[in-house]
N, C-alpha and C positions, 0 to 999 in steps of 0.2 A: 775702710769706711765703716762707721758705726751703724749705718742704716741697714735694717733687716726688712726684706720684702715680706708680704703677708704669707706667701707660700713657705718661705724659710722658717718663719715663726711657727706656722702650723706644723711643719715637719719636726721641728725641735720638740715642741710640746707633745706631739703625737708619739714620738720616740720615748719621751719620759713617761707618758701614760701607759704605753704598751709594756714598758719595763716595770712599772708599778703593778700592773695586772698580773704579769708573770711572777713577780717576786712576792706578791701578797700572800699566797698560800703557805709560804714558809713561816709566817708569823701569826696568821689567823688560826683560831681553833678549828679542829678538823670538822666538827659538825657544821660550822658556818660555811666552810669551803664546800662540803657535800651538798648544802642547801642551795648553792649558787646554780644558775642556769648551766646547761650542758656545754654551751659554746664558750664559757669562761674557763681558761686553763686552770687545772687543779693539781698539776704535778708539783712536787717539791724537790729540793736538792737531795740527792741520794747521799746518805751519810756513810762514810767509810767505816771499816771494821774497827778502827781505833776510837770511833765515836759511838757506835751502837753495839759493839761486840760482834764476835764471829770468828771465823777461821779463814786463813789464806794458806793454801797448800800448793806447793809446786812439785809435780810428779814428773819422773823421767823414766822412759822406757829402758828396761834393763837390756842393753844391747847384747851382752854376752849370753844371757839366757836365751834370747831370741836366736842368736847364731847357733848356740848349742842345740836348740830344738830343731832348727832347720837342718843342721848337720846330721842329727840322728835320723831325720826323715829321709835325707839323701842316702844314708847307709841302708836303711830299710828298703828303699826303692831299688837300690843297686842289687841287693840280695835277691829281691823278687824278680827283677829283669833277667839276671844271670841264671837263676834257677829255671825260669820259664824257657830259656834257650838251652838248658842243660850244659852250661859252661861252668867247669869246675874252678874253684878258687880256694886258696889256702888261708887267706885272711882278708877281712875288710875292716879297716880301722879309720878312726877320725881323729884329726889333730888340728887345733886352731880352726882354720876355715877350709881344710882339705880332707877329703875322703880318699884313702889309698886302697886300691884293689890289687892283690897279688894273685896272679893266675897260676894254676897248677901246670897247665900246658901253654907255654908261650906262643905256640903256633895258632892258638885261638884268639890272638890279639885283635885281629880285624873283626871277628865275630863278636867279641866282647865289646869293642867300640861301637859296633852297630847296635848291639843290644842296649847299651847305655845311652844311645843317642837321644831317647826321649827326655833324659834329664836336662839336656841343653836347649830344649824347645823354648823359644821366647814366650813370655806371657805379656798380655796387654797391660800397659801402664797408662793408657789415655783416659781422660775424663770427658766431660760433656763438650768442652771446647778444644780439646787437644787429643792427639792420637800418637801412639808410639808403642814400642815393645822393649822389653828388658830380658836379656839372657841371664838367668840366675846362676847357672852352672857352666863352667868351661872345662872341657876334657883335655887331658894332656898325657903324654907317654914319656915319663922321665928316664925310664930304663927298660930293658928287655923283660917282658912279662909283667910289667907294672903299669897300671892306669891310675890317674888321679882325677878326681872331680872337685874342682875348686869353686867355692862360692865367690862370685864377683862382687866388687864394691857397689856396682849399680844395683845388683840384686838385693844386697843387704840393705841399701838405702831405700829401695822400693818396699821391702818387707817392713822396715821401721816406719816409713810413712803410712803404710796401710794399717799397721798396728795402732798408730796414734789416732788415725781417723776412726777406727773401730772402737778403740778404748774410750774416746770422747763420748760416744753414744752410750756405752755401757756405764761409764761414770755418771753421765747425766741421769740415766734411769735409776741408778743407786741413790744419788743425791735427792732426786725427786721423791723417792720412797720415804725420805726422812720428813717430808712435809714442810720443808723450808720455803721461804719466799724469795724470789728473785736471785737464785744462785747464778754465778757467772762461771762458765766452764768453757775454756777456749784453748786452742793450740798456741804454744809459745815456742818458736823456733822449730827445728826439725824433729826433735824427739821428746818434747815436753808438753805437759798439760797443766794449765793453771786452773785451780778450783778455788773460788771465793764464795763463801756461804755466810752472809750477814745474819746476825741475830741468833746464831746457833748456840744452844745452851750446853751441848755435850760434844765437844770437839774430839774427845777420845773415841767416841762411837763412829764419827765420820772417818777418822784415821783407820779404824779397824775395818770399815767397809771398803775403803779405797786401797788398803794395803794387801788385800787378798785377791788372788787371781780368780778363785772360785771355780776351778776346773773340777767338776764332779764326775767320777767314774765308778762303775760297778764292776768289780773283778772277783774272780774265784780265789779262794785261799789255797795256797800250796801246803799240803799236809805231809809231803814226802820227807821233809827235814824238820829238825827242831829249830825254831826261830832263835831260841836263846843261844844255841851253839853257833849259828850264823852270826849273831850279834857279837860273840866272843872272838870271831875271826875265821870261822869255817866259811867255805865257799858256798854261795847261794846256788841253788839248782838253775840250770839253763832255762831261760824264759821267765824267771821269777826275780823278785827283788825284795829286800828287807825294808819295811816301813814300821812306823810306830803309831800307837794309838794316841788319842788326845786326852787320856786320863791324867789325873793329877800326878801320877807316877807312870809315865809312858811305858807301854809294854810292846816288845818287838812282835812283829807278825809278818809272815811270808805271804806275799800275794803275787799272782801271776801278772806279767806285764800286759798280757792281752786284755784289752778293754772289751767287756761284753756289752755294756750299755753305757752311753756317755750322757752328760748333762745337756748336750745339744738337743736331745729328744724330749726335754721337759717342756710342758706347756703351762704349768702352774706349780706354785709351792706356797703353802700356808702353814703358819704355826698353829699348833693345837695341843691337845693332851691325850695321852694314851688312856683309853677307857678302862683298862685293867689296873694300871699302876698309878694313873693320874700324873705321870711325869710329862714334862714338856717334850713334844716331838715336832717333826716337820712332815706334813703330809704332801706328797708330790703326785703329779699326774703326768703321764707320758703322752706324746702324740701317737698316731696309729702305728708308725714304724717302730717307735720305741716300745710301745705296748707289745707288739709282736715279738721283738727281740727279747724283752724281759720275760715274756711268757715262755718262750722256747728255752731260755737259759734256766729258769727256775724249774721248769718241768723236767729238764734233763739232769738236774743236779740236786734233787730232793735229798735231804739228809746231809748236805755239805754246807760249810760256812761260806757266806757271800759277803765280801768286804765292800763297804761304802767308803770311797776314798775322796777326800777333798784336799786339793793342793798337796798331794803326797803325804797326807796324814789320814789314818784310818779312824773315821767317826765311830763306826761300829762294824761288827762282823757277825751278824745273826745267822743261825742255821736255817736253811730253807726247809720249812716243815711241809709245805705243799706248793704246788704250782700257782703262781700269781698271774692270772689271765686277764684281769679287768683293766690293766693299764694304770693302776694306782698302787702306791707303796708308801711305806712309812720309814722315816729316818729317825732313829733313836740314838741316844748317847748321853753324855754328861751335860745336858743342856739346862740352862735357866730359861725363864720366860724371855729375857732380853736376848740371850744368844740364839734361842730358837727363832725369834723374830728376825734377828739380823741374818741368820742363815737363809731364811725364807726370802728376805730382800735380795741377798746375793744371787740366789738361784733364779728368782724371777727376772732380775736384771740381766742375767747371762754372765758367762765367763769372760774375763779379759783375754785378749789374744796373746798378751805377754805380761810379764811381771812389771809392776810399776813401783819404783822406789821413791820415797818422799825425800827430797833433797833440800827443801826449805819449808819451814812452817812458821806462821805468825798467828797467834791466837790471842784475842782480847776478850776478857769476861765482860758481861753487860754492865757490871758495877763500875768497872774502870771506864767504860765507854761513857756512862752517864756523868762520871766525875770529870772526864775530859771535856764534854760538852759544856758543863757548868763553868769549868776553868776558862775555856775559850770564850764563852759569853762574857764573863766578868772582865777578862783581859781586854776584849774588844770594846766593851762599853767604857771602861776606865780610860783606855787609850784614846778612843774617839772623843770623850769629854775633854781630856787634856789637850788634844790637838785643837778642838773647837774653841776652847777658852783662850788658848795661846794665840790663835789667829784673830780672834776678836780683840784681844789686848794689843796686838801688834798693828792691826790695820783698821780698827774701828768699823765703820759701815762697810768698807770693802771686805773686811773679815767676815761679816754676815753673809755677803754674796758668796765668798769662797766656801763658807760652811754649807750653804744651800747646795752649791755645786758638789761638795763632798758627799752630802747625803744622797743626792741623785746618783752620784758615781757608785756608791755602795749598792743602791737599789738596782741599777743597771747591771752591776757585777753579778748579783744574785739572780737576776732575771736571765742572764745569758747562761749561767751555770745550770739553772733549772731547765732552760730550753734545750740545751745540748745534752742533757742527761749526765753531766759531769758528777763525779763522786767527790764529796767534800771530806777531807781528812784533817787530822790535827795540824800537820804542816800546811795544809790548805788554809786553815784559820790563821796561821802565822802569815801566810801570803796576803790574806785580806787585811790584817792589821798593818802589815808593812805597806800595802797599797794605800791605806788611809794616811800613813805618814808621808809616803813619797808622792801621793797625788797632790798634796799641798804644794809640792815643789813647782808645779806648772803655774799655779796662781801666784806664788812668790816671785817667780821669774817675770811674770807679766806685771805685777804691781811694782816691783823694783825697777823694771824698765820704764814704766809710766813715770815713776818718781824721777828717774834720770832725765827723761825728756822734759819734764816740768822744770827741773833745775836749770836746764839749758835755755829756758825762756819761752818754751812753747805754751800755748793756752791749754786749759784743762782738756778741752775736746781734742785738740791736736795731739797732746801728750798721750791721751788714752788711745787714740787711733794709731799713732806711730808705735806706741808701746806694744800693742797687740801684734802689729805687722812684724816688727823686728824680733819679737819673742818667739814667733812661730818656728823659724828655722832652728833656733837653739833648743826649743822644746822637742822638736822632732828628732834632732840628732841625739839628744840626751836620752830620750825614751827608746829609740831604736837600739841603742847599745844594750840597754837593759833587756829589751825584747829578744835580742840575739842570745843573750845568756839564758833566758827562759826557754827559748826554742831548743837550744842545745841540751838543756836540762831535761826537757820532755822526751827527746828522742834517745838520749843515752841513760836516763834515769829509770827507775822502776818503782812501782807501788806508790807509797806516800810521797816520794820525791816528785813524781809526775803530777800528783795533786797540787803540790806547791807551785810547780811550773805553770800549770793551767790557770790557777787563780792569779798568779803574778802577771801572766801574759794578758789575760782578759782585763785585769786591773789597769794595765798600761793603755790598752785600747780605749777603755771607758774614760780614763783620765784625759787623754788627748781630746776625745769627743766633748766632754763637759767643759774643758778649758776654752775651746775655740768655738763653741756654739752656745751652750747655756750661760757660762760666765760672761761671755761677750754680749749676749742678748740682755742679761740682767743689768750689766753696766750701761749698755746703750739706753735701756728704759730709764735707768736712774738719771742719766745725763739729759734725756729728752724731757722728763717730767720735772726734775729738780733744778736743771740749769745751774749746776754748781760753779762757783767762781774759784774754788780751791779744792784740792784733794783732801779727803778725810784723813785725819791723823789718829794713830792708835794711842794707847796709854803707856806703852813701853817701847823702847828702841834699843835693841841689843848692840847695834853698831851705829856710830854717828853717820850722818848722811854723807859726809866727805871725810875720807881718811887718806893719809899719806904715809903709810907704814913702809919702810924700805926693806921689803922682803928679800930682794936680790942681794943686798949687802951681806946678809948672813946665809946666803944660799949654799956656799961651800961648806960651812960648818954644819948646817942642817942636813945637807946631802951626805956628808961624811958620817954624821951621827946615824942617819937612817941606814946607810950601808953597813956600819958597824953592827947595828942591831940585826940586820939581815944575816951577816956572817955568824953572829951569835946564835941566831935562830937555826941556821943550817947545821951548825955544830951540835946544838941541842937535839935536833931531829935525828942526827946520826948517832950521837953518843947515848942519849936517853931514849929517844923514840916517843912518838905519840901513844896515847892510850887507846889503841885500836879496839873498837867494839867487835861483836861477833859477825857483823856484816863483812868484815875484812879478814878476820882470823878464823872464822868458823867457830862453832860451839853452841852452847845452849844458854839461854837467859830465861829466868823465871821470876816474875814479880808476884809476891804473896802478901796477903793481909791477914793478920791474926783475927780469928773469929771472936776472941775475947781478950781484952788487955793488950799489952804491948808485945811486939814480936821479940822473941828471945833468940838473938843471933847465935849464941853458943849452942842452944838446943837445936836450932835448924842445922848448924854445921855438924853436930853429933849425929842427928838422924840421917843426914845424907851420907856421912862416913859409914855408919852402920849398914846402910843400904848398898855399900860397895862403890860409892862415887868418890873418887880420889881428888883431893885438893879443891873442894868447891870454894869459891869466893863468895862470902855472904856479907852484906853491908846494909846499913839503914838506908831507906829510900823514901824521901818525902816525910811523912809523919812517923811517929814512934811505933805505930801499928804495922807499918809496911817494911818489907825487906826485899832486897834484890839479890838474886842468886846467879852467879856466872859459873858455868862449867866449860872450861876451855877444851880445845881439841888439838891433838897433834896431827901431823901429816898422815899418820898411819890409821887414824880413826876413820871408818867408813861412814857414808851417809846413813846407813841403816843403824850403825852403832849410836850415832847421835840421837836418832829417834828413840832408841831403847833407853838412853840416859834420861830424857825428859819424862818418859813413862815411869821410870824408877823413882825419879825425884817427886813426881806428882803423887805416886802411891805412898811415899814416905811421909808426906806433909799434909795430905788432904784431910786428915782427921781433925787437925786444929787450925788449919790455914785455908783461906780461900785463894785459889789460883786466879789471879787477876789478869795475868798476861804471860804468854810463853812465846819465845822466838827460838827457832832452831835453824841454823844455817850450816849446811854441810860443807866440807872442804871443796866440793865441786863448785858450788855457787860462790863461796867466799872469794876464791881466786878470780872468778869472772867479775865480781862486783868491784874488787880492787882495781883490776885493769880498766874496767869501764869508767871508774872515777877519775883515773889519771887521764884517760882519753877525753873525758868530758871537759876537764879544766883546760887541757891543751887546745881542744877544738874550739871552745868558747873564746880563748885568747886569740887564736888565729883568725876566727871569723870577725871578731870585733876589730882586730888590727887591720884587716883588709878593708872593712867599712870606713874606718877613720882615714886610712890612706886614700881611699877614693874620694872622700868628702873634703879632705884637707890636703896636706902634703906629707911626704914620707917622714920628715922630721917629727911631725905631730903623731904619726902612727907609732914611731919608735918611742917617743916620749910617753905616750899613753900606755904602751905595752910595758915599758920599764916601771912606770909608776904602779901599774896593776900587779906585775910580778912582785914588786916590793911589798904590796899589801898582802898578797897571798903568802909570801914567805914569812912576814911578820905575824900573820894570823896563825900559821903553823907553829911558830915559836910560842905564841900565846897558848895554844892548845897543849904544847909540851910542858910549859911552865905550870899551867893550871891542872894538867892531867885530866882535862875534860874528856868525856867519851867521844871518840871519833867514829861516827856512823855515817850511813847514807844521808841522813838529815844534815850532818855537819858539812858534807860535800855540797849539799844544796845551799847551805849558808855561804860557803866559800865562793860558789858560782854567783850567788846574789851579791856578795861583796865585790866581785869582779864587775858586775853590771853597775852597781851603785858607784864604785870608785870611778869607772869610766864615765858615768853620767856626770859626775862632778867635774872630772877633767875636761870633758868635751864642752861643758858650759863655759869654762874658763878659756879653753882654746878658741871657742867661737868668738869671744870678746877680743882675744888676741888677734885673730884674723881680721876682725872689723877694724881694730885700731891700727893694724899694719897698713890698711888702705887709707885711714884718716891722717895718720902722722907719719908721713913718708921719710922725714929727716930725723925722727926721734931715735936715739940709741935703743937697741933691743932690750937692755936691762931696765931702762926707765919705762919702756913700753910695757914690759911684763909686770913691773910694779904697779903701773897705772891700771892694767887689766885686772890684776889680783885685788887691788883696792876697790875697783868699781864693782866687782862681784863678791866682795867680802860679806856684805849684808845678806845677799841671797844665799851664799854658802852657809853662813851661820844659821839663818832662819830654817833652811832645809834640814840641816843636821839636827837642830834642836827638835823640830817636829817629828822627824824619824826616830830620834832617840826617845822622845816621849812615848810614842807608840810601842817601841821595842822594850822600854823599861816596864811598861804595864804588862807586856807579855812575859817578861822575865820574872816579875814578882808574882803575878796572878795566873800565869798560863799553865802551871803544873810542872812537875819534875821531869816528865818525859821529854819535853822540848827545851829544857833549861840550857843544856850545852849548845843546842842549835842557836838559841837567841843570844846567849853570851858571846858566841863567835861573831854574830852579826853586829852586836853593839860595839865590840872591839873594832870590827871592820869598818863601821861607819866613822868612828873617831880617827882611825889611822888613814882611811880613805880621804878624809877632809885634809889631813896633814900633808899627804903625798901629792894631792892636787896642786898645792901651793909650793911646797918645798922640794918636790922631786920632778913632777911633770913639767913645770915651767923652766927650771934651770937646765933641763935636758935640751931645751931648744937653743940655749946659748952654747952649750957644749958641742952640739952638732951644727953650730954656725948657721942658724936659720936666716937665710937671706942676708949675709954679712955685708955685701956691697949693694944690695938691692935698694937700700934707702937712698943712697947718693945717686945711683943710676936712675931710679924712678923719678927722683926730683929733677934731674937733668932732662930726662925724657919728657916730663910734664912741661918744663920751661920751653924746651924746643917745640913741642906740639903747640903751645900757646903762641909762640913766636910765628910758627908757620901759619897758624890760623889767622893771626892778626895781619900777616902779609898777604893773604889771599884776597883777590879782588871781591868786592861786594860784601865784605865782612867788617865788623867793627873792631878796631884795634883798642889797645889799652888807652883808657882815658876818653874814648869816644862813646858817647851814649846819647 
C-alpha cells in the first residue's frame, strides 16, 4: 500500500531531522556550532590518523625478558631461603624456565624442599568479579641431590597479563605528559598494547618515550677492578656488572648489582638547569622512605662514586661529596633541554614493569592528512555529482526522488558515525563513496520493477505498489550478502580496514531505510498530489525496455573462457606472485616530499645506502615532489631492527625532505596479517554461502560461491599483471568485491526463483535467459553508477588508495560478467530441478482436477 499513516510520516521525517541535527556540526563552522544551545549535539566525526596526522604504535610485552627477570628473582629467593636454613649448595643456575639447585649434601633434600616451599605458594589472580589463584613455581626432584624450580605456563601468563595492565597505566601517563588530545590506549590481545595519538607532530619523541622501560636505580660504583680490563674480557667481581655510560663514546663502568635506592621511591621529577654550569639537569624528589635510604647511603659512602643507572645505562656517576639528607637530588649527564624534559616525563610516569617492543608503527604527517581530506572531499563531490546527474538523466522525476533519498542517506550515515563515535579513515571515505554508488541500486531495483509491472498492464498506482512490494525481498537479500562481508571484515580486519567496514555496514542500513521509507513516502506523495497517468521517462536508456539476448547459447564458451582466465591467474600467482606490501611481508615504508623542487630518486637511494640501508626501493609516488621508499625485511630481521631502520632513514633524509608517512610492520605482525587475510576471505565466502543456501536452494549457494571464487581469482590475476601493491586495503577491496558480486548474483537468482514459480513448463535454459534479460537494465544501471563513483575516487582520491580502488573497479566489471555467464550456467550444470517443471505442471493439473471434483466448488467453465 502506498498509503502512509500520520504517525509513520512523522517518524520518517523525525528520523531525517535527528540525522540532520547530528550530522550538521561536521559541515558548520566551529564558532557557529559552539554558539548553539547546550542541548544541541556538537560532536563531529573523529578523523583517523591518515586524515589528520598522528601515530599508531602497536607494543608487545617482551616475554623473554619478563621470563628472564622472573627467573633471576627465583634464583635470588632460592639462595636467600637456603642460606636462612643453613643448607649448603654447590650451584644454583637458571636455564630457559627452570632454576636448578645442586645440594652439597643429598641428605638435606627434604629440608631443602621445605625451605623452598614458599616459592610454590599460589598468588591471587582474581579480580573484582572473579577469584582464583595461580602457582607460579613448581618444585621437582629430577635426580639425587638436585632440585628444580620450574616457572609454570599459568604463572608466566599471569605475569604477562599483569604487566600489560600495569604498562597501560604507565603508557597513558607518559602520553598524557605530551599534551596530546584524545589519545587511544588499549589492550590488544593477551600481550599487546595499542597506542593511537592523533595530531602528534613529533612521532619520534613518542617512540622514544614508549620504547624505554625507565627503571631508575642508584648503585655504588665498584672500584676494585679496572672496567676497561673487564670490557676486554676479564671477569667482573662477584656482585658487580659492567655497564656503559650514555656519552657519545660510551665508557665502561663497573657498578654493584645491589640497588641502594630505586625509582619506585620517586615522588617528582622536573627538568631544570644546574645553577653553576647552566647545563640541563633533572631535579628529583624522594618519598620519606626513599629520602631515608638515600641519606643513609650518601652518608656512609662520602668520597665514593655513586652511579645513576637508567635501563642498564649509566647516566652519570658523580662522587658523593657530602651526605644528602633532604630527600632531593640532581641527575646530570649529557642532556639537552629536550632529553632532560623527556627523562623527567619518564620518571614522573613511572617505570614499565617489562620491556615493550614496537612491532608495528604507522605515522602520518599533518600535511599528508590535509591532502587526504582534500582528495577525499573532491572525489566524494565529483562522484556524487556524477551519480546524481546520471540518475536524473535515466529516470527523470523519479531520479530527483532517488537523489533526495541519496542525500538523506549520506546525512544519516554521517549522523550515525558521529553518534557512535566512529573514526573516519581514508578507506572509510572510500566506503562512503562506494555507498553512494551502491545505494542507488535499491532505487534502481524499485524503479525497474515498477517499469516491469507497468509493461505487464498494471495501472501506475498498482505498478508502483506492487513494484515496492516485490523489490523488498530482492533488496534485502542483496544487501544482507554485502553486510555479511562488511561484518567479517570488521571482526577480522584491523585499523583502517575496520573503518571501511564500519562505513560500508552503516551505509547498507541507511540505504535500506531510505529506500523503503523515504523513497516510498516521496513517491506516494507524488502519486497522491499529481495523480500521474504514466511513469516519468528519463533522457537516456542504456538498455532497451525488452531484450531477448540468448545468453545461455554462449554459456559454455563464456564459462570456458572464464575458467581459462582463472587457470592463467592461478599460474601467474604461483609463478610471478602478487606485489605484496609490507602488511604481509614485513618491512618499512616511508613517504617523503621534497622541501624544495623535485624529489631526486638517485640522491635518496644514495643517502640511504650511505646510512647503511641495503637495497632500498625508491620510486616516484604521486607528484614529482614525492617519493616512496620501501625497505624490505628478511625472516631474520627482528621487530627492533625494523624500528632502527626507519630511524636511520629518517635521519638521513630529514634535512631536505619532509617525512609525510611512515609504516613499519615487523615480521611478527606481518605473518599474522597474512593469515588473518586468508581467514577473512574464506570466512566471508562460507558465511554468505550458508545464507544463500538457507534463502534459496543448494544449487544457488554453490553457483553463487563458484561465481564469487571466480571473481576473487581473476582479481588476484589482475593484481599480478598490474603489480599493484597488495595491502590490507586490497584485502578490503577483495572482500567488498565478494559482497558486490554476490549482491548482483542474488538479484538475478531472486528473479530466477520467481520465474521458476511462474513458468513451470519453461526449459531451464530459456528461463535463465528470460531472467537475465529482465534484470539486464538493473544490472547495467547499478554497475554504471558504482563505476562512476569509483572512477571519481580513482582519479581524484589520491595515490594512497589507488590500488584499492583499481581492484574494486576491476571487481565490479568482472562481477557483472560472472553473474550472467558463470552463476546462471552453473544452475544448468547442477541440474536445478530438471524434472520439477513437468512434475509441478502435472501436480498443478491434478490439484485443479481434484478441486473441481470436490462438492460445493466451481469446476472448469463454471462461473
